[in-house]
N, C-alpha and C positions, 0 to 999 in steps of 0.2 A: 810147544807148550803154550797153553792159553794164559793170558795175563789177567783175565777176569774169572772170578768164581761166583757162582750163585749158590746160596745156602738156604735151606728150608726143610720143612717136614715133607717127606715123600708120601703123598696121599693116594696115588693111583698110578698104575702101569696098564696101558691098553693099546690095542691096534685101531687106528682110524678106519672107519668104514670105507669100503671100496665102492666105486661106481663108475659110470661112463657119462661124459658130458654130451652136449648136443652135437659136437663135432665127431663123436665116436672115440674120443681119447679117454683112456682110463685114468682115474685119480684115486688117491687114498691108499690105505694099506700100510702106512708108515707106523712104526712103533713110537708111542708117545709116553711121556711121564708128566705128572702134575705135582708141582711143589707149592706148598703154602709158605710164602716168604714174608718176612717182617721188614717194612720199610720205615726207617726213622724219619720223623717229621721235624721241621725247624722248631716247633713249639714244644718238643720233647715227647710228644705222643708217638704212637706206632700205628701204621696202617698195615693190615694184613691183606695180601693179594695172592690169588691163585695164578700161577704161571704154568702154561703147557709148553713143553719142549719136545722136539723130535729127537729120538736117539737111534743109533745104529745097532745098539746092543741091549735089547729089552731084558735079556737074562741077567745082565749085570745089576739091574735094579730090582728085579722081582722079589728077592728075599729081604729087601730093605724097606718095604712098605711100613709106614708108621714111624720110621726112624728119621732123625735129622741127618741130612746128607749135604755134601758140598760137591759141586760138579763144575768143571771148566765150561765156559760159554763163550761164544762169539756173538757179535752184534752186527746187524746190518739195517739199513733204512730202506724199507720197501716202498715207502711213499713219503712225501714231504711232511715233516712234523711227527713222524712215528718211527719207532725202532722195534726190531724183532730180535729175539735171542734164539740161538741154536747150540746144540752140543756138538763140538767138532768130532769128526770120525776118529775112533780110537780112544776117546776120552772115557775115563772110568770114574764112578762116584767114589767118594771117600767118606768115612764116618768117624775116623780117629779124632778123639777129643771134642766131638760135637754133641754127644748124647749124655753128657754128665760125667 
């Protein structure tokens, strides 16, 4: 079970384009979601930010577009000074109590 939850309005579900790099290795094709999240600021204002996450179960999100959802996320640091989020395999979105 993930200890972190990301909550926001689900705006989009899509498949990343596929391609081949210069070395002949294929890339892309992952299922992705886009959440519009609200990040509270120290001064009381809110910053909206679009977050794109890879998912292993596109169908679990397809019917939730436009709704406020919460999904477990993991975090890793791909390079110094930055972090990236991902949806752990087997995680499902929830909407209970989030949409009013």
